[in-house]
C-alpha positions in Angstrom: 0.0 0.0 0.0 1.2 3.4 -0.9 0.7 5.6 2.2 1.1 9.2 3.0 4.6 8.8 4.4 6.6 11.6 5.9 5.5 14.2 8.4 2.3 16.2 8.0 0.7 18.8 10.0 -2.4 17.7 12.1 -4.6 19.7 9.8 -3.4 17.9 6.7 -4.2 14.4 8.1 -7.5 14.8 10.0 -9.3 11.9 8.4 -12.0 9.8 10.0 -12.4 6.7 8.0 -16.0 6.0 6.9 -17.9 2.8 7.3 -16.9 -0.1 5.1 -16.8 1.2 1.6 -17.8 -1.1 -1.3 -15.3 -1.1 -4.2 -16.4 1.0 -7.1 -14.9 1.4 -10.5 -15.9 3.4 -13.5 -17.1 0.8 -16.0 -16.2 1.3 -19.6 -18.1 -0.6 -22.3 -17.8 -2.6 -24.5 -15.8 -5.5 -23.0 -12.8 -5.1 -25.3 -11.4 -2.1 -23.4 -7.7 -2.2 -22.4 -8.6 -1.7 -18.8 -8.8 -3.3 -15.4 -12.3 -4.5 -16.1 -10.8 -7.5 -17.9 -9.6 -8.7 -14.6 -12.8 -7.8 -12.7 -15.8 -8.7 -14.8 -18.4 -7.7 -12.3 -17.2 -4.4 -11.1 -20.1 -2.1 -10.0 -20.5 1.4 -11.3 -19.5 4.3 -9.3 -22.3 5.1 -6.9 -24.0 8.4 -7.3 -24.1 8.5 -3.5 -20.5 8.0 -2.2 -20.2 7.2 1.5 -20.2 10.0 4.0 -16.8 10.8 5.4 -14.8 13.5 7.1 -12.6 15.3 4.6 -9.1 16.4 5.3 -8.9 19.8 7.0 -6.8 21.4 4.3 -8.3 24.9 4.5 -8.6 27.5 7.3 -12.0 28.1 8.8 -12.5 31.4 6.9 -10.3 31.2 3.7 -9.6 34.5 2.1 -10.8 33.2 -1.3 -14.1 31.7 -0.1 -16.1 33.9 -2.4 -13.7 33.9 -5.3 -14.8 32.5 -8.7 -12.4 32.4 -11.6 -13.1 33.9 -15.1 -16.1 35.8 -14.0 -18.2 32.8 -13.1 -21.7 33.2 -11.6 -22.2 33.3 -7.8 -21.6 30.0 -6.1 -25.3 29.3 -5.5 -26.0 29.0 -9.2 -26.0 25.6 -10.9 -23.2 24.2 -12.9 -23.8 21.1 -15.0 -22.1 18.1 -13.5 -21.6 19.6 -10.0 -23.9 18.1 -7.5 -26.1 20.6 -5.7 -26.8 18.7 -2.4 -23.7 19.1 -0.3 -25.1 17.8 3.0 -23.5 14.4 2.6 -21.3 14.5 -0.5 -17.7 13.3 -0.4 -14.9 15.1 -2.3 -14.8 15.8 -6.0 -11.7 15.3 -8.1 -11.7 17.5 -11.3 -9.3 15.9 -13.8 -7.2 17.8 -16.3 -8.0 15.3 -19.0 -5.5 16.5 -21.6 -2.6 16.6 -19.1 -3.4 13.1 -17.9 -3.8 11.7 -21.5 -0.5 13.1 -22.6 1.3 11.9 -19.4 0.0 8.3 -20.0 1.0 8.4 -23.6 4.5 9.7 -22.8 5.0 6.9 -20.3 3.6 4.0 -22.4 5.3 5.2 -25.6 2.3 6.1 -27.7 2.3 5.6 -31.5 1.6 8.2 -34.1 -2.2 8.3 -33.8 -4.1 11.3 -34.9 -6.1 12.8 -32.1 -7.1 16.2 -30.8 -8.9 17.4 -33.9 -6.2 16.6 -36.4 -3.3 18.0 -34.5 -0.1 15.9 -35.1 2.8 15.7 -32.7 5.5 13.2 -31.7 3.4 12.0 -28.8 -0.4 11.7 -29.1 -2.7 11.7 -26.0 -3.8 8.3 -24.8 -7.3 8.5 -23.2 -6.8 5.2 -21.4 -4.9 7.2 -18.8 -8.1 9.0 -18.0 -9.9 5.7 -17.5 -7.2 4.4 -15.2 -7.4 7.6 -13.2 -11.2 7.5 -12.9 -11.1 3.8 -11.8 -8.5 4.7 -9.1 -10.6 7.4 -7.4 -13.9 5.6 -8.0 -12.5 2.6 -6.0 -12.2 5.0 -3.0 -15.8 6.4 -3.4 -14.5 9.7 -4.8 -16.6 11.6 -7.3 -14.8 12.6 -10.5 -15.3 15.0 -13.4 -13.0 15.0 -16.5 -12.4 18.3 -18.4 -11.2 17.9 -22.0 -10.9 20.3 -24.9 -13.8 20.0 -27.3 -11.4 18.9 -30.1 -10.9 15.6 -28.3 -14.4 14.6 -29.1 -13.5 14.5 -32.7 -11.6 11.2 -32.2 -12.8 8.6 -34.6 -11.6 5.1 -35.2 -9.5 5.0 -38.4 -9.2 2.2 -41.0 -5.4 2.2 -40.6 -3.0 1.9 -37.6 -4.1 0.4 -34.3 -7.8 0.5 -34.9 -8.6 -1.5 -31.8 -6.8 0.9 -29.4 -8.4 3.9 -31.1 -11.9 2.3 -30.8 -11.4 1.8 -27.1 -10.4 5.4 -26.6 -13.4 6.6 -28.5 -15.6 4.4 -26.2 -13.9 5.9 -23.1 -15.2 9.3 -24.2 -18.6 7.9 -24.9 -18.9 6.3 -21.5 -17.7 9.3 -19.7 -20.3 11.4 -21.5 -23.1 9.0 -20.8 -22.2 8.8 -17.1 -22.3 12.6 -16.9 -18.6 12.8 -16.0 -17.3 14.6 -19.1 -16.9 18.4 -19.4 -16.0 19.6 -22.9 -14.3 23.0 -22.9 -15.3 25.1 -25.9 -12.6 25.1 -28.7 -11.7 28.8 -28.2 -11.4 28.5 -24.4 -8.6 27.5 -22.0 -9.5 24.1 -20.6 -7.3 24.7 -17.6 -9.6 27.6 -16.6 -12.5 25.2 -16.6 -10.6 22.7 -14.4 -9.8 25.4 -11.8 -13.2 27.1 -11.9 -15.2 23.9 -11.4 -13.1 22.7 -8.5 -13.0 26.1 -6.9 -16.8 26.6 -7.3 -17.4 23.2 -5.7 -15.0 24.1 -2.9 -16.8 27.4 -2.2 -20.2 25.7 -2.2 -19.0 23.3 0.4 -17.9 26.1 2.6 -21.5 27.5 2.4 -22.9 24.3 3.9 -21.7 23.9 7.5 -22.7 20.2 7.6 -21.1 19.4 4.2 -18.1 17.1 3.8 -15.5 16.6 1.2 -14.0 19.4 -0.9 -12.7 19.7 -4.4 -9.3 19.0 -5.9 -7.6 19.2 -9.3 -5.7 16.2 -10.6 -2.9 17.6 -12.8 0.8 17.9 -13.2 0.3 21.4 -14.5 1.4 24.0 -11.8 -1.1 26.6 -13.3 1.5 29.3 -13.0 -0.3 31.6 -15.4 -3.6 31.3 -13.4 -1.7 32.0 -10.2 -0.2 35.1 -11.7 -3.6 36.4 -12.8 -5.1 35.5 -9.4 -2.7 35.4 -6.5 -5.5 34.0 -4.2 -5.0 30.7 -6.1 -1.4 30.3 -4.8 -2.4 29.2 -1.3 -5.3 27.1 -2.5 -3.2 25.1 -5.0 -0.1 24.8 -2.9 0.5 21.6 -0.9 0.0 21.5 2.9 1.1 22.5 5.4 1.6 26.0 3.9 -1.2 25.6 1.3 -4.6 24.0 1.0 -3.5 21.2 -1.3 -6.2 21.6 -4.0 -3.8 20.3 -6.7 -2.9 16.6 -6.7 0.1 15.6 -8.8 0.5 12.1 -10.1 2.7 9.6 -12.0 2.0 6.7 -14.2 4.0 3.5 -13.5 4.6 0.4 -15.5 4.1 -2.5 -12.9 4.1 -5.2 -15.5 0.4 -5.5 -16.1 -1.1 -6.3 -19.5 -4.7 -6.5 -20.7 -6.3 -9.5 -22.5 -4.8 -8.3 -25.8 -1.3 -8.1 -24.5 -1.3 -4.3 -24.3 0.6 -2.7 -21.4 -1.5 -1.3 -18.6 0.0 1.4 -16.4 -0.9 2.1 -12.8 -1.6 5.7 -11.6 0.2 6.8 -8.5 -1.2 10.1 -7.2 1.0 12.1 -4.8 1.4 9.6 -1.9 1.8 12.4 0.6 -1.5 14.1 -0.3 -4.1 13.5 2.5 -6.9 12.6 0.0 -4.6 10.0 -1.7 -3.7 8.6 1.7 -7.4 8.1 2.4 -8.0 6.4 -0.9 -5.1 4.1 -0.4 -6.4 3.1 3.0 -9.8 2.3 1.6 -8.3 0.2 -1.1 -6.1 -1.6 1.4 -9.1 -2.5 3.5 -11.0 -3.8 0.5 -8.2 -6.2 -0.5 -9.1 -9.8 0.2 -7.0 -11.7 2.8 -5.5 -15.0 1.9 
């Protein structure tokens, strides 16, 4: 088990584990995906009602940015599609920087020369299977997820040449995320990073408004969002890791641990920052769910 090793401030580790949590995964159909579902045929979908739990106390009682909304967003009480309104018992939300994750997975696995992202060609093309791996990881801990992607990614179509099977699977990943209500498509002319930050911060601020709420919101990305922090200095503390910051950004790495799918394709594991309190919580839940022999 990967734990949150090292020293932490008390505020960064104030978890109270919930009751026994059933294992959840984000199912992707059809059954020919290059994913972990080949090894777990009867994995349930991610519940719409994750277990109640006590979130890590990563923020002060009255944060200076509690009423801040990026890029001129509406007041926190207004509805945003994909963000749950009832915060009385909701657990945390992880907003994924989909493009960042897809490129990181492709870079690690050694992607071929596919043609994704609306016709843009580059040495390394994004691999959407990384998003599926990330969703499955957090779903297994009962964590809600949303994936933000540029609208151009939705133009992915299986081609008659190249690795058609792999491309078909990636197209199905998008379709499944959309049907599950977990996909946010940033308009073509907009900065998808701004949507990642705004959704997470809006959910964070809404949680503050509900005294009985639990959870919080986090961004999964290796992007440091330096441009956003320069435009809005209040984001510095929110994104920075504890104990000096509130730890809203979770970094990660993909690791080849020797797994392959039913077609012999390599499968990478995602390792989010082991020292982040939310990741420590997820690792503990997964450890408790592992069968004993």
